[in-house]
C-alpha positions in Angstrom: 0.0 0.0 0.0 1.0 3.7 -0.6 -0.4 6.8 0.8 -2.0 10.0 -0.5 -2.9 12.7 1.9 -3.0 10.2 4.8 -5.4 7.7 2.9 -4.3 4.3 1.9 -4.4 3.8 -2.0 -4.4 0.3 -3.6 -1.4 0.0 -5.7 -3.4 -2.0 -8.3 -5.7 0.9 -8.9 -2.8 3.2 -9.2 -1.3 1.0 -12.1 -4.6 0.9 -13.8 -5.2 4.7 -13.5 -1.8 5.3 -15.2 -2.9 3.7 -18.4 -5.4 6.5 -19.2 -5.8 10.2 -18.6 -7.7 11.0 -15.3 -11.3 12.0 -15.9 -12.5 12.3 -12.2 -11.1 13.9 -9.1 -10.7 10.5 -7.6 -8.5 9.3 -10.6 -6.5 12.4 -10.3 -5.8 11.9 -6.6 -4.8 8.4 -7.4 -2.5 9.5 -10.1 -0.9 11.8 -7.7 -0.2 9.1 -5.1 3.3 9.4 -3.5 5.4 7.3 -1.2 6.0 8.3 2.4 9.3 10.2 2.5 12.2 9.1 4.7 12.8 11.2 7.7 16.2 12.4 6.4 14.2 13.7 3.3 11.7 15.5 5.6 14.6 17.1 7.6 16.5 18.1 4.3 13.2 19.7 3.1 12.8 21.6 6.2 16.3 23.1 6.1 16.0 23.6 2.3 12.7 25.6 2.8 14.5 27.9 5.4 17.2 28.6 3.0 15.0 29.4 0.1 12.9 31.7 2.1 15.7 33.5 3.3 15.4 32.5 6.9 19.0 31.2 6.5 21.4 33.5 4.8 24.5 32.8 2.7 27.4 32.0 5.1 25.2 31.3 8.1 26.0 28.3 10.2 23.5 25.6 11.1 23.5 24.6 14.8 25.9 21.8 15.9 24.8 18.3 15.3 23.9 17.5 18.8 21.7 20.6 19.2 19.9 19.6 15.8 19.5 16.2 16.9 17.8 17.2 20.1 15.7 20.0 18.5 14.4 17.8 15.7 14.3 14.5 17.7 16.2 12.5 15.2 19.4 10.2 15.3 22.9 11.1 14.1 22.6 8.9 11.0 19.4 10.5 9.9 20.9 14.0 10.3 24.0 13.0 8.5 21.9 11.5 5.7 19.9 14.7 5.4 23.3 16.7 5.2 24.4 14.5 2.3 21.1 15.4 0.5 21.8 19.1 1.0 25.4 18.9 0.2 24.6 17.2 -3.1 22.3 20.2 -3.8 25.1 22.6 -2.9 22.9 24.2 -0.3 25.3 23.5 2.6 29.0 22.5 2.9 30.3 20.5 5.8 33.9 20.5 7.0 34.5 17.1 8.7 35.9 17.5 12.1 34.9 21.1 12.4 33.3 22.3 15.8 31.0 24.7 13.8 27.8 23.5 12.1 27.4 23.2 8.3 27.7 26.4 6.4 24.5 27.6 4.5 24.8 28.6 0.7 22.0 30.3 -1.3 20.9 28.4 -4.5 23.1 29.3 -7.6 22.5 28.8 -11.2 26.1 27.5 -11.3 24.9 24.6 -9.2 22.7 23.4 -12.1 24.5 24.8 -15.1 27.1 21.9 -15.5 24.3 19.2 -15.1 22.1 21.2 -17.6 25.1 20.9 -20.0 25.1 17.2 -19.6 21.3 16.9 -20.3 21.7 19.2 -23.5 24.5 17.0 -24.6 22.6 13.7 -23.9 19.6 15.0 -25.9 21.9 15.6 -29.0 21.8 19.3 -28.8 24.0 21.0 -31.5 26.2 24.0 -31.2 24.0 25.8 -33.7 21.0 25.2 -31.4 22.7 26.8 -28.5 23.4 30.0 -30.5 19.9 30.1 -31.9 18.5 30.1 -28.4 20.3 33.3 -27.7 19.0 34.8 -30.9 15.5 34.2 -29.5 16.2 36.0 -26.3 18.7 38.8 -26.6 17.1 41.2 -29.3 14.0 41.4 -27.0 16.2 42.2 -24.0 18.0 45.0 -26.0 14.4 46.4 -26.9 13.5 46.1 -23.2 16.5 48.0 -21.9 15.9 50.8 -24.4 12.3 51.1 -23.4 12.8 50.9 -19.7 16.0 53.0 -19.5 17.2 51.0 -16.4 19.3 53.3 -14.1 23.1 52.5 -14.5 22.6 49.8 -17.1 24.4 51.6 -19.9 27.3 52.5 -17.3 27.8 48.9 -16.4 27.6 47.7 -20.1 30.2 50.4 -21.1 32.4 49.3 -18.1 32.1 45.6 -19.6 33.1 46.8 -23.1 36.1 48.6 -21.7 37.2 45.5 -19.8 36.9 43.4 -23.1 38.9 46.1 -24.9 41.6 45.7 -22.4 41.8 41.9 -22.8 42.3 42.5 -26.6 45.0 45.1 -26.2 46.9 42.7 -24.1 46.1 39.8 -26.3 44.5 37.9 -23.6 42.2 36.2 -25.9 41.0 33.3 -23.6 39.9 35.9 -21.0 38.2 37.8 -24.0 36.2 34.7 -25.1 34.9 34.2 -21.5 34.2 37.9 -21.2 32.0 37.8 -24.4 29.8 35.2 -22.7 29.7 37.4 -19.5 28.6 40.4 -21.6 25.8 38.6 -23.0 24.8 37.4 -19.5 25.1 41.0 -18.2 22.9 42.3 -20.8 20.1 39.8 -19.9 20.6 40.5 -16.2 20.0 44.2 -16.7 16.9 43.4 -18.7 15.3 42.3 -15.4 13.6 39.0 -16.5 14.8 36.5 -13.9 13.6 33.5 -16.0 15.5 34.6 -19.2 18.5 35.3 -17.1 18.3 31.8 -15.6 18.3 30.4 -19.1 21.1 32.5 -20.4 23.3 31.8 -17.3 22.9 28.1 -17.9 23.9 28.5 -21.5 26.9 30.7 -20.5 29.1 27.9 -19.2 28.4 25.9 -22.4 29.1 28.9 -24.7 32.3 29.8 -22.6 33.5 26.3 -23.1 32.9 26.1 -26.8 34.4 29.4 -27.6 37.6 28.9 -25.6 38.0 25.6 -27.3 37.1 26.9 -30.7 39.8 29.5 -30.2 42.6 27.0 -29.9 41.2 24.9 -32.7 41.0 27.7 -35.3 44.7 28.7 -34.8 43.6 32.2 -36.1 46.3 34.7 -36.8 46.6 37.2 -34.0 46.0 40.2 -36.3 42.8 38.7 -37.6 41.8 37.8 -34.0 42.4 41.3 -32.9 40.4 42.8 -35.9 37.4 40.5 -35.3 37.4 41.1 -31.5 37.5 45.0 -31.9 34.6 44.7 -34.4 32.5 42.9 -31.8 33.3 45.5 -29.3 32.3 48.4 -31.7 29.0 46.7 -32.1 28.6 46.5 -28.4 29.2 50.2 -28.1 26.7 50.9 -30.8 24.0 48.9 -28.9 24.9 50.8 -25.7 24.3 54.2 -27.7 21.0 52.9 -29.0 19.9 51.9 -25.5 21.0 55.1 -24.0 19.0 57.2 -26.8 15.9 55.1 -25.8 15.8 53.7 -29.5 14.0 50.6 -28.8 13.4 49.6 -32.6 17.1 50.5 -33.4 18.4 48.6 -30.3 16.5 45.3 -31.2 17.3 45.6 -34.9 21.0 46.1 -34.3 21.3 43.4 -31.7 19.4 40.8 -33.8 21.8 41.6 -36.7 24.8 41.4 -34.4 23.7 38.1 -32.9 23.0 36.6 -36.4 26.5 37.7 -37.7 28.2 36.5 -34.5 26.6 33.3 -34.8 27.7 32.8 -38.4 31.3 33.8 -37.3 31.4 31.2 -34.7 29.8 28.6 -36.7 31.6 29.3 -40.0 34.0 26.4 -39.6 31.0 23.9 -40.1 30.8 23.1 -36.5 27.1 24.2 -36.3 25.8 20.8 -36.7 28.4 19.2 -34.3 26.8 17.6 -31.2 27.4 19.6 -28.1 30.1 17.9 -26.0 31.0 19.7 -22.6 33.4 16.8 -21.6 36.0 17.6 -24.4 
């Protein structure tokens, strides 16, 4: 038997219900039947909720094991199993042998980005597919920034463009490639849409990896690399001017063309249909 809302539900009825779409409330509840969680999972869920709600902040320490065991009425093995769950989710870090409790960490996109890369690779995602996703997001963000006139946005974008220029002037092209991905992420961050920022931040690691490895594979002469890099920065500066002027149509059109041309540049070696492989 398994349980749903405290009611016993026969497993045979669950299996039968799973063969068709639910048409009644009872069928829906049966389909939603879940197993009883382990105590360690309940404890991990309790701590996780406090972290997500902000009751526990970045860098806070949980109480020592003995205190938690007494407060929650659980055994040491149960507590440590709950800690392993939270460590795997990167919500806490435990220093073995330390007298302090586990350190709390706020959820970060970096915690899921690498795994997301594995999922994309396993699904047969191509390099071209990744770049096309940016084309679907970033021109809209350029328009949004020009329309909203976010305070300080163009100042931050200009500072990033200057940082990229410094990388080119000192021939630090690996740093420049990473910086390109960071500029795109910053653009979406300033747009203020948290969902789109999450998507772009996940893709950032994948794009960084591809661009850095592509740089070494191409073996592009330094003068051509410099020329292309400075062209990209000039395009960034034009976008910033359009945003500053409140030209939403111009900003969107310019950035759409920039992303299209940039995508062609990165994929002109015929790698567009190559499957993503973040393990290279």
